[in-house]
mmCIF file of the C-alpha atoms, coordinates in Angstrom:
data_MODEL
# 
_entry.id   MODEL 
# 
loop_
_atom_site.group_PDB 
_atom_site.id 
_atom_site.type_symbol 
_atom_site.label_atom_id 
_atom_site.label_alt_id 
_atom_site.label_comp_id 
_atom_site.label_asym_id 
_atom_site.label_entity_id 
_atom_site.label_seq_id 
_atom_site.pdbx_PDB_ins_code 
_atom_site.Cartn_x 
_atom_site.Cartn_y 
_atom_site.Cartn_z 
_atom_site.occupancy 
_atom_site.B_iso_or_equiv 
_atom_site.pdbx_formal_charge 
_atom_site.auth_seq_id 
_atom_site.auth_comp_id 
_atom_site.auth_asym_id 
_atom_site.auth_atom_id 
_atom_site.pdbx_PDB_model_num 
ATOM 1  C CA . MET A 1 1  ? 83.105 39.369 0.489   1.00 0.00 ? 1  MET A CA 1 
ATOM 2  C CA . GLY A 1 2  ? 80.447 38.758 1.729   1.00 0.00 ? 2  GLY A CA 1 
ATOM 3  C CA . LYS A 1 3  ? 77.768 36.795 0.260   1.00 0.00 ? 3  LYS A CA 1 
ATOM 4  C CA . THR A 1 4  ? 75.480 39.922 0.145   1.00 0.00 ? 4  THR A CA 1 
ATOM 5  C CA . GLU A 1 5  ? 78.189 41.497 -2.152  1.00 0.00 ? 5  GLU A CA 1 
ATOM 6  C CA . LEU A 1 6  ? 77.700 38.560 -4.591  1.00 0.00 ? 6  LEU A CA 1 
ATOM 7  C CA . ARG A 1 7  ? 74.246 38.658 -4.454  1.00 0.00 ? 7  ARG A CA 1 
ATOM 8  C CA . ASP A 1 8  ? 74.139 42.362 -4.863  1.00 0.00 ? 8  ASP A CA 1 
ATOM 9  C CA . ARG A 1 9  ? 77.076 42.011 -7.416  1.00 0.00 ? 9  ARG A CA 1 
ATOM 10 C CA . LEU A 1 10 ? 75.515 38.812 -9.348  1.00 0.00 ? 10 LEU A CA 1 
ATOM 11 C CA . TYR A 1 11 ? 71.685 40.759 -9.517  1.00 0.00 ? 11 TYR A CA 1 
ATOM 12 C CA . ARG A 1 12 ? 73.234 44.093 -11.391 1.00 0.00 ? 12 ARG A CA 1 
ATOM 13 C CA . ALA A 1 13 ? 75.149 41.485 -14.061 1.00 0.00 ? 13 ALA A CA 1 
ATOM 14 C CA . ILE A 1 14 ? 71.690 39.865 -14.962 1.00 0.00 ? 14 ILE A CA 1 
ATOM 15 C CA . PRO A 1 15 ? 70.360 42.572 -16.748 1.00 0.00 ? 15 PRO A CA 1 
ATOM 16 C CA . TYR A 1 16 ? 73.469 42.629 -18.671 1.00 0.00 ? 16 TYR A CA 1 
ATOM 17 C CA . ILE A 1 17 ? 73.261 38.791 -19.459 1.00 0.00 ? 17 ILE A CA 1 
ATOM 18 C CA . VAL A 1 18 ? 69.208 38.338 -20.422 1.00 0.00 ? 18 VAL A CA 1 
ATOM 19 C CA . GLY A 1 19 ? 70.258 41.456 -22.331 1.00 0.00 ? 19 GLY A CA 1 
ATOM 20 C CA . LEU A 1 20 ? 72.937 39.859 -24.061 1.00 0.00 ? 20 LEU A CA 1 
ATOM 21 C CA . ILE A 1 21 ? 71.164 36.688 -24.972 1.00 0.00 ? 21 ILE A CA 1 
ATOM 22 C CA . VAL A 1 22 ? 67.790 38.338 -25.757 1.00 0.00 ? 22 VAL A CA 1 
ATOM 23 C CA . GLY A 1 23 ? 70.599 40.393 -28.345 1.00 0.00 ? 23 GLY A CA 1 
ATOM 24 C CA . THR A 1 24 ? 72.032 37.456 -29.516 1.00 0.00 ? 24 THR A CA 1 
ATOM 25 C CA . ILE A 1 25 ? 68.155 35.194 -31.015 1.00 0.00 ? 25 ILE A CA 1 
ATOM 26 C CA . VAL A 1 26 ? 67.073 39.016 -32.014 1.00 0.00 ? 26 VAL A CA 1 
ATOM 27 C CA . ILE A 1 27 ? 69.945 38.765 -34.255 1.00 0.00 ? 27 ILE A CA 1 
ATOM 28 C CA . PHE A 1 28 ? 69.812 35.376 -35.440 1.00 0.00 ? 28 PHE A CA 1 
ATOM 29 C CA . ALA A 1 29 ? 66.506 35.892 -36.020 1.00 0.00 ? 29 ALA A CA 1 
ATOM 30 C CA . ILE A 1 30 ? 66.588 38.159 -38.402 1.00 0.00 ? 30 ILE A CA 1 
ATOM 31 C CA . LEU A 1 31 ? 69.707 36.521 -40.145 1.00 0.00 ? 31 LEU A CA 1 
ATOM 32 C CA . MET A 1 32 ? 67.591 32.884 -40.557 1.00 0.00 ? 32 MET A CA 1 
ATOM 33 C CA . PHE A 1 33 ? 64.707 35.766 -42.109 1.00 0.00 ? 33 PHE A CA 1 
ATOM 34 C CA . VAL A 1 34 ? 67.184 36.892 -44.457 1.00 0.00 ? 34 VAL A CA 1 
ATOM 35 C CA . ALA A 1 35 ? 68.224 33.650 -45.660 1.00 0.00 ? 35 ALA A CA 1 
ATOM 36 C CA . ARG A 1 36 ? 64.846 32.796 -45.255 1.00 0.00 ? 36 ARG A CA 1 
ATOM 37 C CA . HIS A 1 37 ? 63.694 34.897 -47.460 1.00 0.00 ? 37 HIS A CA 1 
ATOM 38 C CA . SER A 1 38 ? 66.599 35.492 -50.120 1.00 0.00 ? 38 SER A CA 1 
ATOM 39 C CA . GLY A 1 39 ? 65.705 32.161 -52.470 1.00 0.00 ? 39 GLY A CA 1 
ATOM 40 C CA . GLY A 1 40 ? 69.817 31.722 -52.242 1.00 0.00 ? 40 GLY A CA 1 
ATOM 41 C CA . LYS A 1 41 ? 70.917 35.039 -54.583 1.00 0.00 ? 41 LYS A CA 1 
ATOM 42 C CA . ALA A 1 42 ? 73.238 36.488 -53.832 1.00 0.00 ? 42 ALA A CA 1 
ATOM 43 C CA . GLN A 1 43 ? 72.913 40.346 -53.289 1.00 0.00 ? 43 GLN A CA 1 
ATOM 44 C CA . ASP A 1 44 ? 75.624 42.431 -54.223 1.00 0.00 ? 44 ASP A CA 1 
ATOM 45 C CA . GLN A 1 45 ? 77.186 43.287 -57.932 1.00 0.00 ? 45 GLN A CA 1 
ATOM 46 C CA . PHE A 1 46 ? 80.407 41.318 -56.376 1.00 0.00 ? 46 PHE A CA 1 
ATOM 47 C CA . SER A 1 47 ? 79.233 38.331 -55.108 1.00 0.00 ? 47 SER A CA 1 
ATOM 48 C CA . ILE A 1 48 ? 76.623 38.202 -58.502 1.00 0.00 ? 48 ILE A CA 1 
ATOM 49 C CA . ILE A 1 49 ? 80.192 39.218 -60.483 1.00 0.00 ? 49 ILE A CA 1 
ATOM 50 C CA . CYS A 1 50 ? 81.882 36.174 -58.465 1.00 0.00 ? 50 CYS A CA 1 
ATOM 51 C CA . GLU A 1 51 ? 79.386 33.978 -59.071 1.00 0.00 ? 51 GLU A CA 1 
ATOM 52 C CA . ARG A 1 52 ? 78.978 33.951 -62.829 1.00 0.00 ? 52 ARG A CA 1 
ATOM 53 C CA . MET A 1 53 ? 82.416 33.932 -63.007 1.00 0.00 ? 53 MET A CA 1 
ATOM 54 C CA . MET A 1 54 ? 82.655 29.794 -60.793 1.00 0.00 ? 54 MET A CA 1 
ATOM 55 C CA . HIS A 1 55 ? 80.080 29.219 -62.934 1.00 0.00 ? 55 HIS A CA 1 
ATOM 56 C CA . GLU A 1 56 ? 81.449 29.967 -66.421 1.00 0.00 ? 56 GLU A CA 1 
ATOM 57 C CA . GLY A 1 57 ? 84.745 28.595 -64.780 1.00 0.00 ? 57 GLY A CA 1 
ATOM 58 C CA . GLY A 1 58 ? 82.916 25.163 -64.145 1.00 0.00 ? 58 GLY A CA 1 
ATOM 59 C CA . ARG A 1 59 ? 81.575 24.832 -67.594 1.00 0.00 ? 59 ARG A CA 1 
ATOM 60 C CA . GLY A 1 60 ? 85.334 24.930 -68.910 1.00 0.00 ? 60 GLY A CA 1 
ATOM 61 C CA . GLY A 1 61 ? 85.159 28.654 -70.472 1.00 0.00 ? 61 GLY A CA 1 
ATOM 62 C CA . GLU A 1 62 ? 82.897 27.019 -73.334 1.00 0.00 ? 62 GLU A CA 1 
ATOM 63 C CA . ARG A 1 63 ? 80.001 29.401 -74.353 1.00 0.00 ? 63 ARG A CA 1 
# 
């Protein structure tokens, strides 16, 4: 493999590497936005039920 062949492969790989990095940053930013604006509240019914059961279990079952 010559220097020009390695350079050509590198130039073809750069857009994929940059795209992967940018995609990762965008996904991270979206997740941070959702986490910040959800207020730490459970979003789906399963999580709400589990959270309620854990809370009741921590009180020793007294009502």
